[in-house]
N, C-alpha and C positions, 0 to 999 in steps of 0.2 A: 372744594371739590366734592361732588355728590358720590358717595361710595355705594353705588348700586350696580347690579349686573342685568337690570331689567332690559329686555329686548335684545340681549347678547346671546350668541351661540356659545353656551358654556359646555365644553365637551366634558370636563370633569364632573360637573353636576349630572349631565345626562348619563354618564357611566354609573355614577352612584345610584341614580334613580333605577336604572336597568338592573343593577345588582340587587337593590332593595326589593323590586318587584319579582325578581326571579328567586332570590334566596330568603326574602324577608329581611327586615331591619334587624340591626343588632338587638334592639329592644324586644322585638317580637320573638327572635330566637332564644333569647335569654329568658323571657316570660314563659315560653313554651317549656323549656328545660326545667325551669323552676316548678311549673305546675306538675310535670311528670314526676319530679322528685319529691313532691309534697311539701315544698318550701312555702312558708307563709310570711317571712320577714323580709321586707324590702326597705332599703335605706338609700336616700338621695343626698347628694351634695348639691347646693344651689347657690350661685352667686351671680345671678342676673337681675333683671328688673322686677319691680313691684307688679307691674301689669302682666309679666310673662308668667307669673304664678298661675293666673287664670287661663292665659292663652296657651301655655305649654304644659305645666305640670298637672293641672286639674284634669285634662283629658288623659294623660298618662295614668293618673290615679284611677280614673273610670275604667281604662283598659285593664289594669291589673285586677280590680275587684270584679270585673266581668269574667275573668279566668279563674281567679282565686278569691272567692267571696269572703273568706275569713282572713284576708291579708292584713298584716300589720305594717303600716307605712309610717317611716319617720324621716325627718329632714334635718340636715345640718346647714345652717345658712348664716347671713348677716344679721346682726342684732335688729336693725330697723325693719327687716322683712319678717320677723317672727309674728307680729300681729296679723299680718296678711294671711299666714296659714291657719289662723283661727277661723277664717272664712271657708276653709276647705275641709275635706273629710280625712286628712292625714291624721294619724294617731298622736303624733308628737313633733314638735319643731324645737330644735335646740340651737341657741345663739352660739357663734364662734367669736369670742371677744377679739376685737381689733381686726377682723377680717375686712380687707379692702375689696371694693367691687372689682371683679375680673380676676382676682387671685384664685389660683387653683385650690380645690378643697380636698384635703386629706381626711376622708371621713374616719378612717380608723384611728388616726392621731387625735382628731377632734373628740371622738368619743372617749379615748383613753384619758385625755386631758381632763375630762369631766367625770372620770371615775365610772364610765360605762364600758362594758364589753359587748361588742357587736356579736349576736348569735353566730355560731360557726357556720351555719347554713344560709345566713342572710345573703340576699342578692344586693349588691352595692352598685349604685349608678352614680359614680363620683362626678361625672361630667355629662349629665344628660343632654341630648341634642333633640329637643322636641321639634325644631324646624325641619330636621330631616326625618324623624321617626313619625311625624304626623303628616308628611307630605302626601296630599291627595286623600287624606282621611280626617280632615279637621271637622267636617260636619257630622261624622259618625260618633263623635264624642263631644257633644256641646257642653261648653263650660256652664257650671252652675255654682254660685257661691252662696252659702248658707248665712243666715243672720239669727242671732239669739235675740228674742223680743226684749229681754232685760237690758240689752245694750242701748235701746232707744233713750233710756233715762240719761245717758252720758250727755245728751244735748241740753238738758235742763240747766246745767251749771255754766253753760257757754253762752247761749243766746235764748231770749224768750220767744214764745210764739208771737206771731203778728196776724191775727185773724182778720184784720181789716185791709191787709195788703197781700199782694202776690210776692213771694220771696224768690229771688233770682240768685242762685249760686254762681260764683265766677272762680274758676281755677285759672290764675293768670298765667302761669307758665308751667311747663312739664317738669322742671327742676332736675331732670337727668338729661336734658337735651345735648349736653356736652359729649355724651357718649355716642352720638349719632353723627353721620357725615352730611347732615343736611339740617336746615332750620326747622325747628318744630313749633316755635313759639310766635304768637302774634304780637307785633310791636307794642310797647307801652303806650305810644301815642294813640294807637287804634283803640286800646282799652279806654283811655281817657275820653276819646271822642265818643265812644259808644255810651259811657256813663253820662257825659255832658248832654247827649241827645235826649235823655230821659230825665233831666234834672228837675223839670217841673211836674213830674208825675208823683203825686203823694200817695198813689195807690200801689207803689212798688217799694221793695226793700231788697238791698243788694248785700250779699255776704261774700267776702273775699276769702278764698282758700289758698293755703300754701305754707311753706316752711318758714318764711320770713317776710316782713312787710316791705319787699322791694319788687318791682319799682314803686315809688310812692303813688297811690291812687286815692282820691278823695272825691266826695260829692254828696249831694243830698241823699240822705237815707242809706248811706253806704257804711256797713259795719265790717271792719278789717279783722278777720279772724286769723290772718296768717301768723304762724308761730305760736298760736294758742291752742291748737288741737293736736292730739295724736291721731293715729289712723282711724281707730274705732270711733272716737269722738267726732272726727270729721264726717265719717259715714253716717253716724247717728243724726248729726245736724242735717246732712243732705237728705236723709230719709224722712225726717219728721218736720223739717222746716221748709225745704226747697220744693218748689213746684216746677222750676226750670233750672237747667244747669247749662252754662256756657263754658266750654272746655276745649283745650287742644288735645291732640293725640297724646295720651299720657296714662300712667298707671291709674289715676283717679278716674279718668274716662272708663278704662277697662273694668274696674272694680264696680263702678256705678251701673255699668251696662249689664254685667253678668250677675248682679246681686239679686237673688230671688226675692220676690215680694209682690204686693198688689198696689203699691202706691203710684198714683198718677205722677209721671215725671216726663217732661219734654227736655230732651238732651240735644243741644246744638253743639256739634264738634267741629274743630277747625284743623284743616290738614294741609300738609305739604305732599305727603305720599300716601295716596289712598290704597297702596299695595301692602300696607302694614296694619298692625293692630286689630281691632275688632272688624274692620272692613276686610282684612285678609282672611280672618277666621271664618267669616261667612255664616255664622250661627246667629239665630235670633236671641233676643234677650229672654231670660226666663221670666221676666216680669211683663205680663201681658199688657200693662198699662204704661209702659215706657214707649214713647215716640221719639225715634232718633232721626235728626236732620243733619247729615254730614255735609260740610261745605269745604270744598277743595280750592286752594289758591290757584289762580291762573298760572300755567307754566309749572305746576307742582311746587309752588312757592307760597306758603301761608302768608308771608308778608305782603303779597299782592292781593290778598282777600280784602275787598273793600268793606268799610264800615257799613255802608248801605246794605250790602248782602247780609250781613250778620244781623242788622237791625230789622230787615224785612223778615227774616226767619224768626227773630225774637217777637216781632209784632204778631205773627201767626200763632206762636205759642201762647202769647199773653191773651189773645182773643179766646183761645180754648180754656185758659186758666182762670180768667176773670169771674166767670160764673161760679167757680169752686174756690175762690180766694178764702172763703171762711173756714175751709177745712185745713188750712196751714197757718 
């Protein structure tokens, strides 16, 4: 069953929206009070997805700094999300050992367990709600993720450059799809058919991204990096090796899309629900050379997205990339 309220008359949501428009959201009211009081310390608990860091928290950070330029922002979160915060302008991100996704975050207890004391005047957002707080304002605070040039070298130990080929990155599945009420991933059979379609192309190289080498995918010039990269290494490979990225709606798509830079990158994204993620955010990429081609499955089901449609989009990207293959 698909857990969406799209197209329904949601009385509770309309009431919340009216209240937020009239009185301001909890976030805005709290931020205004903090500014009046001269508060500069802001602490977040965060236990949602990787992509939501860019989609939700980064705009909130931008809003805080627009009101309190000298703000000091810290986050308490799951261990695997900490590297994602290195891409933001938060001042510190602390891992909570053993925190399971979806569990409530007790920020004060987490800080105390690590020998830290929250400043008495700190504003604590233990359970931030960017979906509500940014409603109608997403384009006012466009996400932008920063990259440290020295991180590019992380790719060197993982995969060499291939100046004679166009490198296509493939993120096979979203890996957190189980947390959603609808299918987010393109079927493995479709990925195999796509790779097989280009098996005679010696001018291409395929890099597979993900946590583990499942489902099995093989083919000519396919390099399986699944399970061999941490987050920053994956992004370094994507930045310095890939000219094209084929990816479902996922955290990797969101980070690649909002990562600032000037590297040419064609992104072909595969969707069930176009009312989510970067499409819902509605903000352009801060990379002026990123070209985004979103493909939505018929009936809002990515499984119905034909291999031919993806291949057609890939052929367009390849036509643009081939003259520049020597740069990757």
